[in-house]
N, C-alpha and C positions, 0 to 999 in steps of 0.2 A: 465816501471812500466807495469804490466800485467793487462789488464781488462779483469777481469769475468762476465757471466754472469750465474744468481742465477737459479739454475735448480731444483725443487721439482719432475715433471712428464716431462717427455718427450718420443718423441714419437722414433722412432730407430732412424732417423737421423738428424732431424731437432728439432732445441729447443723449447721448449715451453714457453710461456711466464710465468712468475711468478704470472700472475694475475690469472691462471689457480689456482693454490693452494690456493691464498688470496679468490678467490670468492666460493671454496668449503668450507675454514674452515669459514666463513660466513654462509655458509646456513644451513637453517632447520636442514637439516638431520646430518650435523655434529655438530650442536647445542647440539642434542639430545643425540650422542655418548659421547660427552663431558660432558654434567652433566650425564649420565650415570655411569663415572668412581666415579662420587662420593659414589655409592653403587657397588662396585666390588664383585663378587663373585668366588667361586674354587671349584671343584671337591670335594664330600665327601669325599672319600681317600687323599685328601690333608690337607684338613680342619680338618679332624682327625690326622696327625700327628703333626698340629701347636697345636692343643690342648693337647698333649702329649709331645711338649716340642721340637721334630724333626725336627722341620722345622720353618723358622723366619715367620712372619704375611705376609699377600698376597701381600701388598703395600709393602715392605719390598723387596720381590720378584722380583717385575715387573719395566720394566724402567720409567722415566720420564714421558714418551709418549709413551704408547704402541701401538705398529703397529695395527689397526684395521680391522678385514676381515667380510666382509659383505657375510653371511651366501647365498645359490646358492638357497635354496628354504625359510630358514625359522631357526628362531634361534632355537638350537639344544639340548638334553639331556644330560647330561652327564652319563657313563657307560660303560659296554661292553667289549667285547674282539676281535679283528678284527681276523678272523681264515683267513691264506690264505697257500700257500704251496711253496716249493722254492727247488732247484736243488744244494744250498751249493754254493760251494766261485763261481762260474759264475753268480750267481743271485746277487753278490754285487750290481752291479748296477740297479734289480731291487729295492734294499735296498735303493737307493740314488735316485731312481724316486721321492719314497716316501717319504724322506725329506728333500726336495731341498728345500733350504733357504739360497740363496747367497746374495751377498752385495745388487746385486739390481734385479729385477723377471722381469717376463713377466707377462702381462697384459691378462684377462682369455679368450680374443680374439688374442693374439699374434700381437697384434698389434704395443704395444709402449713399452718400458721399465716403471718403475715403482720402488717406493721405496721400499725397507725391512730391510739388516742391518742398511743401510746408507737411515736417513728420505729425504736428501737434498744432493743436489752437484750443483758446480761451474764450468764453462768450460770456458775457457781462448779464447777468441775471434780469436787467431792463431789455435784452435782447439789442441793445444799438450799439455795441462796442464787440469786435469780433480782433483779436490779436493771435498771428500765424507767427508761428516758429521754425525758421526753414532749418534746412538740413547743411550743417556746417562742411564745409571742404567739397559743395558742388564747381565745378569750373566748366565755364563755357568752351565749347568746343577748339578753341584758341588757346586754351590753358588760361586765362584772367579768370581771376575768381566771381563768383556768382553771389551777391549780396543785395539784403536791403536796399542800398542805391538805385539797383536796377527800378525797382518798381517804383522808388521814389521819382527817378527818371519820365518813367511813366506817366508818373501821376502830374508832378508838377509841370512836364515839359514838353508832354503831349496830351494828354487830357486835357488841362487847364489852359492850354494853347489856343487862343481865338484861330489862330489859321489854320491849325491841324485840324483841329475838333470845333468847329464850330456850334454843330450841336453835339452837347452832351450825350455820352452812351446812356440809355434808358434802363441798363441793367446795374450802375450803377446809383439810379435815382430814387428815391422813395420819398412819398407823399411829397412830390416836385420838387424834391432839392436833393442836389448832386453831394453824394457821399464823400467824408473827407477821409485823404490816404495818408500816414503818419510814420516814420520812420521811430522806431523805440530803440534799438539799436542794430547792431551790423548784419545780425540774421533773425530779427523780428521786424513785422509792422501789423502796423492798427488800421483797420477800417472803423469808421463810426459815422452813425447815421442820426436825422432827427427824430425819426420812431423807428420802434423792433423793425428789424427786418428779417423776414421768414423765409425767403427765398434766397439771399447773397451767396449761401453755402454752396447752394444747386447751381447757382448762376457761375460761381468760381469753378465749377467742375465744367462746364458748358461751353458753348459757342461764343466765346467773346475775343474783344481786341487781344487779350493776353494768354489764350488756351493753347499756343506753345509757350508760355513763359512771358516776361515783360522784353524789352526790349533789351539788348545788352548797349547799359551806356557809354561805355569804355570805348565802343566802336561808332556808335550812332551821333555821337556828341558832337563829332566834326563836320557834322551838317546841320546842325543847327545853331541858330544866332543867341544862343544864350551863352555858347563856349565858344565861338570864334568872332571872329570881326567879320562886321556887314562886306567890306571889300574884300576878305577872304572867302567867305561863303558866295559871295557873286561873281567871284572868277570860276571858282568850282561850276558853279550852275553855267556858268557860259562854257565852260570847258566840256562839260556831260552833256551839253545840247540841252539841255532845259529851261524853260519859260520863268519859273518861280525856284524858291529853295525848299516850298511845300511839295512842291513837284519832287524835285530831288530827294528830297528826306523820305517820300512815301516808297520809292522805288528804290531806294538804298536800305530801307526797312525789313521789304517783303525777302524772305527767305528764297522764296518759289524764284524770285526772279535776280539776287543779290546772290553768285555764291561765296564773297567775300564776307557778308554779315554770322558773326559767328552765331550757333545754335545752342540749346540744352538738349534737342531731341538726337535720336537712336541715327540719324543719318545727315549729315551736312550735303547739301548739294556741291555741287561741281562744277555744272554748267548752268545756264540760264534757262527758262522756260522754253525761249525762244531755237535751243539748241533740237540738229533732226532727232538726237536721242539724248532727252534730262540723264544726268548722271549724278546719283549720290552716293557718298561713301560712309562707312560706319565713322562715328565721334568716337574719336579715340578715350574722351573723359568723358562719356556716359555715365552717369551714376546708380546707374542698378546692375543685379546681379541676382542671378539663380541660386536657387537652395543649395547648388553644391560648390556656391563663389566663383561661379563663373559670369565675366563681367560680360553682360548685353549691347547689342545686339548679336544674335547667331551669325547673321547675313550680312556679307562683307557689302555688297553695292544694291543696289535700285535704280536700274536703266527703267525711263518710259520712251516708248517710241512716237514721235510726234506724227497724227496720221488727223486725216481731213474729217473723217466720219463717223458714225456707231456703226455702217455699216460693214468698214475696216476693221473695226471691235471685235465683230463677231466672226469673222473670219479668220482673224489671228487666232482668237480663241477654239476655235474647230480646228485649225491645225497646230495646235498644241503650243503656241510660240507665246502665252499670258501663264504665269506662271500662280498667280492669285489676281482676281479683282472681281470689284464688281462694278464698279463708275462704268456708262456707257454701256453697261452690259443691259439691255432689254428684256425684258419679261417675254413679251410678244418672239422672242427667238428662243423661246426655252425648250419648244418640240425639236428644234434642229439641234441647239445643243445637246441636248439628250441624243440623240440619234449617232453626234460621232464622239460622243464621251470616248469609248474604247481605242478608236483608233489615233485621238489626240492624248489620248494618256491623262485625261481628266477625269475628275468628280464633279456633279454642279448641287451646291449647296443653295437652299431657299432659306430665306430668315423673314421675320416677322418686319413688318414697314410697321412706321409710324405715321402711315398714310392712312386718313381713313374715308377717304372719298375720290374717285376719278369722275372725272364729270360733271363734279358741283355743279349746282345750279346758287348763283349769289343773286338776292335781289337786294337791288339798290336801296337802304334804308333813308338814305339823303336826297333820293331823285323828287324834287318837289320844285325849284324854283323853277325848272323849265317846264313842267307842268305839273299844276298843283293836284291835280284832278288822278293824274298816275300817282305821282306821290303819294297819296292818301291811299289808292288800291295795294301799293308794293307795300305799305304799312298796314293792312288790315292780315292780321293773322288769317281769318278764313279765306279769304283770297289765297293767300298761301298754302292752306294746307290746300284747296281747289286744286292746284297745280300740282303738286306733288300727288295727290291720289291718281292727278290723269296721267302720269307717267309711265306707261310698260314699260318696267326697269329689264326684265329678261328678254325684251324685244332689241335694247341698247347693249346688254349686254353678251348675249349671242351674235351682235353683228359686229360688235367694237371691241369687246375684250374674250374672244375665244372662249366664254362661256364658264369660265374658270372662276369669276368673283360672285357674290351674290348680292341683292338689294340692302340696303341699310343708309340709314341718314347717318350724316357728319359730326358724330360723338364718339368720346374715345371709347374702346374695344370694354368690353362689358365683363372681362376675365380680367381686366388690368385694376392698379388701385386709384382710376379714379372714375371706370366704369360701371355706370347702372343701368340694372338689367331693364331689357324691353325697348329702351330709349334707341337702338338702334334699327330698330323693324317700326316704328311708329309712325303710320300716315304712308307704307311702303308699299301697301298691297295694290294692284290696279282696279280701280273702282271708279268707272267714267260716271257711274249713276249719282253717287254720294258728292262726286265730284260737281258734277252739274249742278248738283241740290245745293250746296255750298256759294256756289256763283250766282243762282237767283239770289238765295239769304243775304246776299251783301249788293242787291241793288242793279244787279246786270242782265234782268230778265227780261228783256229786251232785246229784237234782233231786226238786222238789217233783212232786205230784201237777197242779202247776199247768204243772209244764215248766221255772220257774225254779230256777237254782242255788240248792245249799246253800252256807250259809260252813263252814270247817272246826268253828265250834261248832253245826253244825245251823239255824241261821237261816237265812232266805230271804236271798240275796243283793241288795240293795236300796240304793239312794242319792240324794240329790235333786241334782240340775243346776239352778245359779244364775245366771239370768239377769236383767240390769236392763234397764230401760223409764225413760220411753218415747222410741221415736225410733229403735230399733236393731231389726238381725234376729239378736241375740244369744236373745232366746226362741223366735225361729222355728228357729232350728239348733238349739237345744237338744232341743225339739219334736221334731225330726226326728233327730238323735242316738239319744235316746232309741227311738225307734220303731227304729233298726237295730241297737241293743245287744240292745233285747228280743230281736230273732232270735238273738240268740248266748246266752238264757236269764239276761238281766240284766236286774233291775226299776227302772228308773229314773224318779225323779218331777221334771219341772220346777215350779221355784219361782221366777215374775217379781219383783222387786222394783225398787221405785224406788232410781235410781241412789244416791244418800246412803244408804242401808241396806244396800246392795250393797257399795259402799267399805268403809262403816263393818264389817260382818261378814268381809268378805274380808281384809283387815287384819286383824281379830282371832282368822284361822285357823280361823272358823267353819263354812265353807263344805266339804263334800264333795269338789263339783266343780262349777267356774264357767266359763261362756263369756263371752270379751270379744275384742278386738283383741291384737295384738302387734307390737312395733316393733326397734328397734335392727339394721335391715338394713344400715347403714353405718360406724358407730363405737360397737361396743357401751360402750366404755368413757366414753363421755360420754351413757350411756341405759344406766346398768350395771343398772337392776334385775331386766330380760329375761333377762340372765343369769347375775347374779350376785345373791344373796340381800344387799342391802348396805342396803334399808330395808323397811319393813313393807308398801310397796307390789310387794314381788316377790310377786305375789298368787298363785305357786305353793310359796314358801317363806315364808310372811309373818310367822311368828316366827322362824323364823331372821335376816332382816332386820331385825328390831327388835332380835335380839341385839344384831347388826353395829353397827347403827346406835346405839344406847345403852351398847357397849362392854362387852359382857356382864350389864349391870346387869338387862336385863328378855328376855323372850323364850325362846327356847329353841337351846342350842348345837348346830350342827350336827353329824354325824356323820357318815362312810364316804364317799362321793363328792361329797355337797356341801359337806363339809369342806374337802375337798380343792379344790372349785371357788372358796372362799374363799380357799386360801390362794394360786389361780392369782390373786385378783385382787389382793391386797394387795401380789405379786411383780409384776403388769404394772403396777398404781401407782409403783412404786418404783424401777423400771427406767429408765435414761436411752437404752436401746439401743432404737430404735424396732424393730430385728429381732425381738429377742427378746419386746418388747411384742406383736408381732401371732403370733410364735408361740406365746405363753404364752394369748393370745385363743382362738388356733385349738385349743387343748388343750383350752379350755372347752368350745369348738364343739362338738369331737368325743365330751365328753360329754353334753353337751346330747342331741344325737343319737341317744346310745347309750341314755340314760336315758329319755328323753321324760317329765321334770317337768310340760312342757306339750305337749300334742298339737297341731298344727298341722292345719289344716283345708286352707286355700286362700290362696293369695297377696292382698296388697291390693293397693286399685286404686289407678291412676295419679292421680297430684294435679292437676287441671281446673284451668285459667286459662284463663277471658274474657277477650281484651286486644281491646280498639277496632282495626280497622286501621291508625288514623293515629296511635297510640299505639307509639312506637319505641323501639329498644335494650334489649327485651326477650330475654332468649335465648329460641330457641326450644322450646332441652331444658334441662332443671336436675335437681335434686335436691331432696326437700322431706322434711326431718329437723328434728327438732323441737330439737337442740342448734344448727344449724345456721339458723336463723330464716329459714326461706324465705319470702320472696323476698328478705328483708334483705340478703343475703349476696352477692346478687348486682347490689351498686349501687344503690338504687331513686333516688338523685338523678340517675344519670345517662338515667331515664325521660325522654324528653321527647313533643310533641307534634308533630307534621310536619304542620302546618297551615298 
């Protein structure tokens, strides 16, 4: 018989005592919240619909125990339209960030995983089984019941369907095997794995394909061959203008594109993403309340105007036509935004980003088939250190980054959970003398008539630096890097590439050196490619990443220190002890700082938010991270207009 521990609130790796939940429920604050539920309240626009018989009464629309959201500043007031801008389908991710409502969620300080759609969960003593208890009585935005069947539809009919998912999600995989999801009863689901899974709770609170809840089975099954005949489905595919049922299903399943798709989040789309103004309205069945018993969200509508450029976003911001937004608001425009904040009636907030580096240099550890000598140099640690010491970072920062960032390597922030002191500044001092000495040591002590170093095989040392365009400073940074390395006797040529081509070539391991940004400043295991070759998008070792993600069927098997990095990743993923997990990640961080498979140039920019003065309950400071889904983790449903 399995032994389970009951968990209602849990940190990212260590089980929390059930006493925590009991103590909170018995506290005066909790008693006030429970008492307030006797007098629930709803938005005027919904109250009118109830009176007209268009909606059931509020108590019938809420679950037995609604989730309680504590406002950042104070209990808000109902009403208003949240004005934003977007750039079409590429900003689907922006909508997902606003409507973040997964099975579990991150706390506001990113320190622990908290209940959300699941009010509690059990973890087996061996760390291989996770049982989640869903809140009873939650309904989809069309009033249909939300149950464990929705998760089973996601697992059995979407994840296990090879037409929809030929490649299974890595986050649901441990030790190379896909986890199993089971239905226990109407409101209980269980995840089972072949080995302990020390990160699944973190993943279920992060950016996955169920970050806004599972797909609504009652709606989407009409577009799936497991539930309708082939003839019926083919007819719909033709009528809707698609080539395959998979394309039809994908479009129908995306809430940003399909206003008819029911949702669990605070607002439901009323138009598609291609509309001149994307409109979303409050979900009348939203299952969260504030401590006073007011059903959330406070804001009635979200409207996003379709624009063609980031410059237009800035112009609308300084004109006071954006109520609250960070997406497409560029830090380069920070001085301009500050200059116009009084006339625009807004404040400018700066949140700490997960970006660990701007203009990061990726040295391809898999470049050998095309040129074995060059490949050997790129894999030589002293050669990489020499390149780092030959970079005048202050010159790059002053020219391209407004002088506002600092030189650093691409490692987690030293004041965060996985930070290691001094690793961020290792080999960042501009020291061309030491760089030249290291280059001589690795056998590059001969030069040709033009002053360029000669490789061990007598050929001139030269390589290309790839940077993608348009709209980034990566090519400019690459040009300056090439100039600075020329002073070391290294010839390098900058090769601008369209972003799509750049990604294709980088993931195929075709670049010598490339320039891009880097992330992973807060929780490396939630964004692993920056530190662990877990996928081909680990641009410093893409073929090792392909080997790992394919289970050894493709790519190149890592050796040496990178093989050890992979071992550390596997250990960290399967330990249930957070202290051990953190120690393992820090070990990998130290190895990165010594090996410099990626060379950092400077830190990233703060994430800039433009927020109207009367738009409240937005934290003054916060964290910007992909897995965290900023700003959704701050509970956008409790934002309100103080008018």
